Structures are given as structure tokens and as C-alpha cells.
C-alpha positions, 0 to 999 in steps of 0.5 A: 500500500505504501508503495502505491501511495508513494508512486501515486505521489510521484506521478502527481508530482511529475504531472505538476512539474510537466504543467509548470514546464508547459506554462513556462514555455507558453509564457516565454512564447507569448512574451516573444510574440508580444515583442514582435507585435510591439515591434510591428506596431512601432514600425507601422507608427513610424511609417505612418508618421512619415506619411502624415508629415509628408502630407503636411508639407504639401499643404498649399500646393496647387490643385491640378486635375489628373496630376500626381505632383508634377505641377500639383495634385488632384485628390487621388493623385495626392494619396497615390503619390504619398503612398508610393513616394513615401512608403513604396506602396502603389495604390490605385490611381483614382478615388473609386478604385482606392476605395476598394483597396486595403481594409474597411475601417469604421469612422469611429476607429480612424487612425492617421494614414487612413484614406477617407472617401466622399461622394461629392457629386451624388454619383458614388465615390468622387473624392479622397483625403488622408486622415491626419488625426484629431478629426482632420484630413489633408486633401487636394481640394478643387473648391480651394484649388489647393492641398488643404487641411479640413475637419472631417466633421465640417457639415459638407464632409460629414454629409458626403462621407462614404467610407474609410480604408486602412492601407497599412495594418 
């Protein structure tokens, strides 16, 4: 009987030790995954900060229909050029096609670098801007004839807003 009790205690001890080892291995693995996630988030933030800073530098540039920066920008030419020149990401050239690129983002979850799409003429997507944080976007405005920064909560943009897309995620 004593022998069975000792063997049972040893078996329980081995199970406990194996469980502890498994826990330690799992914890170590999850810690390394967290570091990788953190590094990926930091790299994403670095890229998007660079993109947003570049967008701010273009404020005041001329609006030129069909242009991607040779003389000025149209709305989709601005977003196309920023992503291509600053991040090496080639997105579609027109706003309608851009509105299907990347992943859909709810307006309440916008992050700097997200693209915002508007129906300004009632016939579907016709305008795009880049979200820069704090409720603002930078876009090539036909009405202002230049690249400008505007609040997405302004009545005009609030009423014509359609969707948002995240290119870097």
C-alpha cells in the first residue's frame, strides 16, 4: 500500500512539474510574440508618421486635375503619390478604385494614414483625403484649388462621407 501511495505521489508530482514546464514555455512564447507585435506596431507608427508629415508639407500646393505632383495634385493623385513616394506602396490611381483597396475601417476607429472617401457629386465615390488625426484630413481640394487641411466633421464632409480604408495594418 505504501508503495502505491508513494508512486501515486510521484506521478502527481511529475504531472505538476510537466504543467509548470508547459506554462513556462507558453509564457516565454507569448512574451516573444508580444515583442514582435510591439515591434510591428512601432514600425507601422513610424511609417505612418512619415506619411502624415509628408502630407503636411504639401499643404498649399496647387490643385491640378489628373496630376500626381508634377505641377500639383488632384485628390487621388495626392494619396497615390504619398503612398508610393513615401512608403513604396502603389495604390490605385483614382478615388473609386482606392476605395476598394486595403481594409474597411469604421469612422469611429480612424487612425492617421487612413484614406477617407466622399461622394461629392451624388454619383458614388468622387473624392479622397488622408486622415491626419484629431478629426482632420489633408486633401487636394478643387473648391480651394489647393492641398488643404479640413475637419472631417465640417457639415459638407460629414454629409458626403462614404467610407474609410486602412492601407497599412
